[in-house]
N, CA, C and O atoms as a GROMACS GRO file, in nm:
protein
  312
    1UNK      N    1  30.940   5.039   6.435
    1UNK     CA    2  31.077   5.117   6.478
    1UNK      C    3  31.130   5.222   6.444
    1UNK      O    4  31.179   5.231   6.331
    2UNK      N    5  31.132   5.313   6.521
    2UNK     CA    6  31.173   5.437   6.468
    2UNK      C    7  31.318   5.457   6.429
    2UNK      O    8  31.399   5.367   6.452
    3UNK      N    9  31.354   5.564   6.374
    3UNK     CA   10  31.474   5.599   6.316
    3UNK      C   11  31.586   5.606   6.390
    3UNK      O   12  31.688   5.585   6.324
    4UNK      N   13  31.601   5.629   6.509
    4UNK     CA   14  31.705   5.614   6.630
    4UNK      C   15  31.731   5.468   6.652
    4UNK      O   16  31.838   5.415   6.625
    5UNK      N   17  31.623   5.403   6.705
    5UNK     CA   18  31.608   5.243   6.768
    5UNK      C   19  31.666   5.186   6.573
    5UNK      O   20  31.748   5.094   6.581
    6UNK      N   21  31.652   5.204   6.504
    6UNK     CA   22  31.720   5.137   6.367
    6UNK      C   23  31.857   5.166   6.352
    6UNK      O   24  31.935   5.082   6.308
    7UNK      N   25  31.898   5.299   6.391
    7UNK     CA   26  32.043   5.302   6.412
    7UNK      C   27  32.147   5.258   6.509
    7UNK      O   28  32.269   5.245   6.500
    8UNK      N   29  32.056   5.239   6.609
    8UNK     CA   30  32.146   5.192   6.707
    8UNK      C   31  32.128   5.018   6.729
    8UNK      O   32  32.191   4.958   6.816
    9UNK      N   33  32.037   4.955   6.641
    9UNK     CA   34  32.039   4.798   6.591
    9UNK      C   35  32.143   4.797   6.493
    9UNK      O   36  32.235   4.718   6.515
   10UNK      N   37  32.149   4.883   6.367
   10UNK     CA   38  32.271   4.870   6.307
   10UNK      C   39  32.408   4.897   6.333
   10UNK      O   40  32.492   4.834   6.269
   11UNK      N   41  32.451   4.996   6.431
   11UNK     CA   42  32.544   4.994   6.506
   11UNK      C   43  32.587   4.871   6.587
   11UNK      O   44  32.706   4.843   6.596
   12UNK      N   45  32.506   4.808   6.637
   12UNK     CA   46  32.511   4.684   6.746
   12UNK      C   47  32.550   4.591   6.603
   12UNK      O   48  32.657   4.534   6.619
   13UNK      N   49  32.506   4.572   6.509
   13UNK     CA   50  32.538   4.466   6.408
   13UNK      C   51  32.694   4.505   6.376
   13UNK      O   52  32.789   4.427   6.377
   14UNK      N   53  32.699   4.624   6.350
   14UNK     CA   54  32.861   4.649   6.296
   14UNK      C   55  32.972   4.621   6.391
   14UNK      O   56  33.086   4.580   6.368
   15UNK      N   57  32.908   4.655   6.516
   15UNK     CA   58  33.017   4.624   6.629
   15UNK      C   59  33.031   4.471   6.643
   15UNK      O   60  33.136   4.424   6.685
   16UNK      N   61  32.907   4.377   6.603
   16UNK     CA   62  32.937   4.258   6.668
   16UNK      C   63  32.988   4.168   6.542
   16UNK      O   64  33.014   4.049   6.558
   17UNK      N   65  33.002   4.229   6.419
   17UNK     CA   66  33.103   4.166   6.299
   17UNK      C   67  33.207   4.184   6.279
   17UNK      O   68  33.259   4.294   6.300
   18UNK      N   69  33.283   4.063   6.224
   18UNK     CA   70  33.436   4.058   6.230
   18UNK      C   71  33.432   4.020   6.079
   18UNK      O   72  33.528   3.952   6.043
   19UNK      N   73  33.357   4.043   6.003
   19UNK     CA   74  33.362   4.032   5.826
   19UNK      C   75  33.445   4.159   5.777
   19UNK      O   76  33.386   4.266   5.780
   20UNK      N   77  33.541   4.156   5.746
   20UNK     CA   78  33.590   4.278   5.676
   20UNK      C   79  33.519   4.320   5.535
   20UNK      O   80  33.498   4.436   5.500
   21UNK      N   81  33.491   4.223   5.473
   21UNK     CA   82  33.407   4.258   5.369
   21UNK      C   83  33.292   4.316   5.339
   21UNK      O   84  33.255   4.379   5.240
   22UNK      N   85  33.227   4.276   5.462
   22UNK     CA   86  33.107   4.349   5.493
   22UNK      C   87  33.106   4.493   5.535
   22UNK      O   88  33.030   4.583   5.499
   23UNK      N   89  33.211   4.497   5.624
   23UNK     CA   90  33.220   4.630   5.679
   23UNK      C   91  33.275   4.728   5.572
   23UNK      O   92  33.257   4.849   5.587
   24UNK      N   93  33.349   4.675   5.454
   24UNK     CA   94  33.372   4.780   5.340
   24UNK      C   95  33.273   4.808   5.272
   24UNK      O   96  33.274   4.924   5.231
   25UNK      N   97  33.170   4.735   5.239
   25UNK     CA   98  33.041   4.718   5.195
   25UNK      C   99  32.966   4.822   5.262
   25UNK      O  100  32.895   4.898   5.197
   26UNK      N  101  32.976   4.829   5.370
   26UNK     CA  102  32.883   4.937   5.451
   26UNK      C  103  32.974   5.063   5.444
   26UNK      O  104  32.919   5.170   5.418
   27UNK      N  105  33.079   5.061   5.461
   27UNK     CA  106  33.143   5.198   5.460
   27UNK      C  107  33.141   5.267   5.367
   27UNK      O  108  33.144   5.390   5.369
   28UNK      N  109  33.129   5.141   5.192
   28UNK     CA  110  33.165   5.228   5.051
   28UNK      C  111  33.004   5.266   5.034
   28UNK      O  112  32.982   5.382   4.997
   29UNK      N  113  32.871   5.168   5.059
   29UNK     CA  114  32.756   5.236   5.055
   29UNK      C  115  32.739   5.386   5.144
   29UNK      O  116  32.686   5.482   5.088
   30UNK      N  117  32.784   5.396   5.275
   30UNK     CA  118  32.768   5.512   5.346
   30UNK      C  119  32.811   5.631   5.282
   30UNK      O  120  32.755   5.740   5.274
   31UNK      N  121  32.928   5.590   5.235
   31UNK     CA  122  33.018   5.742   5.178
   31UNK      C  123  32.967   5.765   5.025
   31UNK      O  124  32.980   5.879   4.981
   32UNK      N  125  32.910   5.664   4.938
   32UNK     CA  126  32.873   5.692   4.808
   32UNK      C  127  32.732   5.739   4.797
   32UNK      O  128  32.690   5.828   4.724
   33UNK      N  129  32.650   5.648   4.902
   33UNK     CA  130  32.513   5.743   4.896
   33UNK      C  131  32.496   5.855   4.929
   33UNK      O  132  32.539   5.906   5.033
   34UNK      N  133  32.407   5.925   4.814
   34UNK     CA  134  32.355   6.048   4.848
   34UNK      C  135  32.213   6.065   4.824
   34UNK      O  136  32.144   5.983   4.764
   35UNK      N  137  32.168   6.182   4.878
   35UNK     CA  138  32.027   6.202   4.864
   35UNK      C  139  31.980   6.251   4.737
   35UNK      O  140  32.037   6.342   4.676
   36UNK      N  141  31.857   6.182   4.689
   36UNK     CA  142  31.842   6.212   4.551
   36UNK      C  143  31.724   6.295   4.551
   36UNK      O  144  31.625   6.268   4.620
   37UNK      N  145  31.731   6.390   4.478
   37UNK     CA  146  31.608   6.522   4.444
   37UNK      C  147  31.529   6.471   4.354
   37UNK      O  148  31.582   6.445   4.246
   38UNK      N  149  31.408   6.445   4.367
   38UNK     CA  150  31.306   6.406   4.285
   38UNK      C  151  31.313   6.472   4.116
   38UNK      O  152  31.274   6.416   4.014
   39UNK      N  153  31.370   6.600   4.129
   39UNK     CA  154  31.415   6.667   4.015
   39UNK      C  155  31.506   6.627   3.922
   39UNK      O  156  31.510   6.651   3.802
   40UNK      N  157  31.590   6.555   4.002
   40UNK     CA  158  31.722   6.496   3.918
   40UNK      C  159  31.707   6.405   3.836
   40UNK      O  160  31.770   6.382   3.733
   41UNK      N  161  31.612   6.343   3.889
   41UNK     CA  162  31.557   6.197   3.856
   41UNK      C  163  31.459   6.227   3.733
   41UNK      O  164  31.417   6.125   3.678
   42UNK      N  165  31.405   6.370   3.669
   42UNK     CA  166  31.348   6.346   3.571
   42UNK      C  167  31.428   6.395   3.452
   42UNK      O  168  31.528   6.466   3.456
   43UNK      N  169  31.350   6.333   3.316
   43UNK     CA  170  31.441   6.347   3.204
   43UNK      C  171  31.485   6.523   3.173
   43UNK      O  172  31.420   6.625   3.195
   44UNK      N  173  31.574   6.512   3.133
   44UNK     CA  174  31.611   6.666   3.110
   44UNK      C  175  31.510   6.742   3.027
   44UNK      O  176  31.486   6.859   3.059
   45UNK      N  177  31.437   6.679   2.907
   45UNK     CA  178  31.358   6.720   2.849
   45UNK      C  179  31.241   6.784   2.935
   45UNK      O  180  31.202   6.900   2.925
   46UNK      N  181  31.197   6.693   3.015
   46UNK     CA  182  31.095   6.750   3.125
   46UNK      C  183  31.129   6.849   3.216
   46UNK      O  184  31.039   6.928   3.246
   47UNK      N  185  31.243   6.863   3.268
   47UNK     CA  186  31.297   6.969   3.340
   47UNK      C  187  31.293   7.124   3.259
   47UNK      O  188  31.252   7.228   3.310
   48UNK      N  189  31.349   7.109   3.117
   48UNK     CA  190  31.316   7.204   3.035
   48UNK      C  191  31.192   7.239   3.008
   48UNK      O  192  31.170   7.360   3.004
   49UNK      N  193  31.087   7.151   2.983
   49UNK     CA  194  30.930   7.212   2.969
   49UNK      C  195  30.905   7.295   3.099
   49UNK      O  196  30.860   7.409   3.099
   50UNK      N  197  30.948   7.210   3.232
   50UNK     CA  198  30.873   7.255   3.329
   50UNK      C  199  30.971   7.398   3.361
   50UNK      O  200  30.907   7.470   3.437
   51UNK      N  201  31.101   7.458   3.328
   51UNK     CA  202  31.141   7.566   3.341
   51UNK      C  203  31.080   7.662   3.250
   51UNK      O  204  31.046   7.774   3.287
   52UNK      N  205  31.065   7.614   3.114
   52UNK     CA  206  30.981   7.692   3.039
   52UNK      C  207  30.848   7.745   3.072
   52UNK      O  208  30.808   7.854   3.033
   53UNK      N  209  30.790   7.673   3.137
   53UNK     CA  210  30.632   7.695   3.161
   53UNK      C  211  30.656   7.759   3.302
   53UNK      O  212  30.551   7.816   3.331
   54UNK      N  213  30.746   7.776   3.402
   54UNK     CA  214  30.761   7.857   3.502
   54UNK      C  215  30.796   8.006   3.441
   54UNK      O  216  30.730   8.107   3.467
   55UNK      N  217  30.910   8.003   3.358
   55UNK     CA  218  30.918   8.141   3.293
   55UNK      C  219  30.796   8.218   3.235
   55UNK      O  220  30.780   8.339   3.247
   56UNK      N  221  30.704   8.124   3.167
   56UNK     CA  222  30.600   8.189   3.110
   56UNK      C  223  30.501   8.214   3.189
   56UNK      O  224  30.416   8.293   3.148
   57UNK      N  225  30.491   8.168   3.288
   57UNK     CA  226  30.401   8.230   3.442
   57UNK      C  227  30.442   8.327   3.473
   57UNK      O  228  30.359   8.414   3.495
   58UNK      N  229  30.588   8.361   3.489
   58UNK     CA  230  30.636   8.467   3.579
   58UNK      C  231  30.606   8.578   3.502
   58UNK      O  232  30.597   8.688   3.555
   59UNK      N  233  30.583   8.556   3.350
   59UNK     CA  234  30.568   8.676   3.254
   59UNK      C  235  30.408   8.710   3.250
   59UNK      O  236  30.355   8.804   3.190
   60UNK      N  237  30.345   8.604   3.332
   60UNK     CA  238  30.186   8.654   3.308
   60UNK      C  239  30.123   8.561   3.186
   60UNK      O  240  30.000   8.567   3.173
   61UNK      N  241  30.194   8.481   3.102
   61UNK     CA  242  30.150   8.410   3.017
   61UNK      C  243  30.108   8.296   3.026
   61UNK      O  244  30.178   8.194   3.022
   62UNK      N  245  29.962   8.302   3.042
   62UNK     CA  246  29.894   8.178   3.136
   62UNK      C  247  29.771   8.175   3.069
   62UNK      O  248  29.732   8.274   3.007
   63UNK      N  249  29.690   8.043   3.077
   63UNK     CA  250  29.564   8.013   3.022
   63UNK      C  251  29.481   8.007   3.201
   63UNK      O  252  29.514   7.946   3.303
   64UNK      N  253  29.380   8.091   3.175
   64UNK     CA  254  29.294   8.082   3.325
   64UNK      C  255  29.232   7.941   3.304
   64UNK      O  256  29.198   7.895   3.194
   65UNK      N  257  29.221   7.883   3.414
   65UNK     CA  258  29.151   7.762   3.419
   65UNK      C  259  29.008   7.739   3.362
   65UNK      O  260  28.969   7.625   3.336
   66UNK      N  261  28.944   7.828   3.348
   66UNK     CA  262  28.791   7.834   3.323
   66UNK      C  263  28.818   7.819   3.183
   66UNK      O  264  28.735   7.745   3.131
   67UNK      N  265  28.923   7.872   3.089
   67UNK     CA  266  28.946   7.856   2.956
   67UNK      C  267  29.008   7.710   2.929
   67UNK      O  268  28.959   7.644   2.837
   68UNK      N  269  29.092   7.667   2.990
   68UNK     CA  270  29.129   7.522   2.985
   68UNK      C  271  29.026   7.433   2.991
   68UNK      O  272  29.008   7.337   2.916
   69UNK      N  273  28.962   7.468   3.081
   69UNK     CA  274  28.807   7.369   3.113
   69UNK      C  275  28.729   7.356   3.022
   69UNK      O  276  28.662   7.254   3.008
   70UNK      N  277  28.721   7.488   2.920
   70UNK     CA  278  28.606   7.492   2.806
   70UNK      C  279  28.663   7.412   2.678
   70UNK      O  280  28.588   7.339   2.612
   71UNK      N  281  28.798   7.428   2.646
   71UNK     CA  282  28.846   7.364   2.538
   71UNK      C  283  28.885   7.211   2.578
   71UNK      O  284  28.931   7.132   2.495
   72UNK      N  285  28.862   7.179   2.715
   72UNK     CA  286  28.861   7.010   2.720
   72UNK      C  287  28.737   6.964   2.716
   72UNK      O  288  28.718   6.855   2.663
   73UNK      N  289  28.633   7.034   2.769
   73UNK     CA  290  28.525   7.003   2.737
   73UNK      C  291  28.453   6.991   2.577
   73UNK      O  292  28.377   6.902   2.539
   74UNK      N  293  28.506   7.116   2.493
   74UNK     CA  294  28.446   7.097   2.339
   74UNK      C  295  28.523   6.970   2.266
   74UNK      O  296  28.472   6.895   2.183
   75UNK      N  297  28.683   6.962   2.325
   75UNK     CA  298  28.761   6.875   2.264
   75UNK      C  299  28.711   6.709   2.289
   75UNK      O  300  28.730   6.618   2.208
   76UNK      N  301  28.650   6.699   2.412
   76UNK     CA  302  28.627   6.546   2.446
   76UNK      C  303  28.491   6.564   2.463
   76UNK      O  304  28.443   6.487   2.546
   77UNK      N  305  28.417   6.636   2.414
   77UNK     CA  306  28.262   6.628   2.435
   77UNK      C  307  28.196   6.632   2.630
   77UNK      O  308  28.088   6.592   2.675
   78UNK      N  309  28.259   6.666   2.668
   78UNK     CA  310  28.245   6.632   2.804
   78UNK      C  311  28.129   6.743   2.864
   78UNK      O  312  28.095   6.739   2.982
   0.00000   0.00000   0.00000
C-alpha cells in the first residue's frame, strides 16, 4: 500500500468513528509528533566529537588512510 492509499484509509477511519477519545488521541499525535533527525538522537558527547573531527578535517589535520591501515596492521598483527 502506498502512502496516499494509507492516508485515504486513515481519513476514512477517522470519518467513520464517533469516539471522541480516539479523535483526541489522533489529534494529539498529529500535533505533537515531529520528524526526528538522527543527529538529534546522538548523545551530546558523540555530536561534539564529530564536530571536532569535522573542524580538524577542515584545517587539513587528517591522517592518510594508508597510515591508519599501517598502524592497524601493526597493532593487530594483520
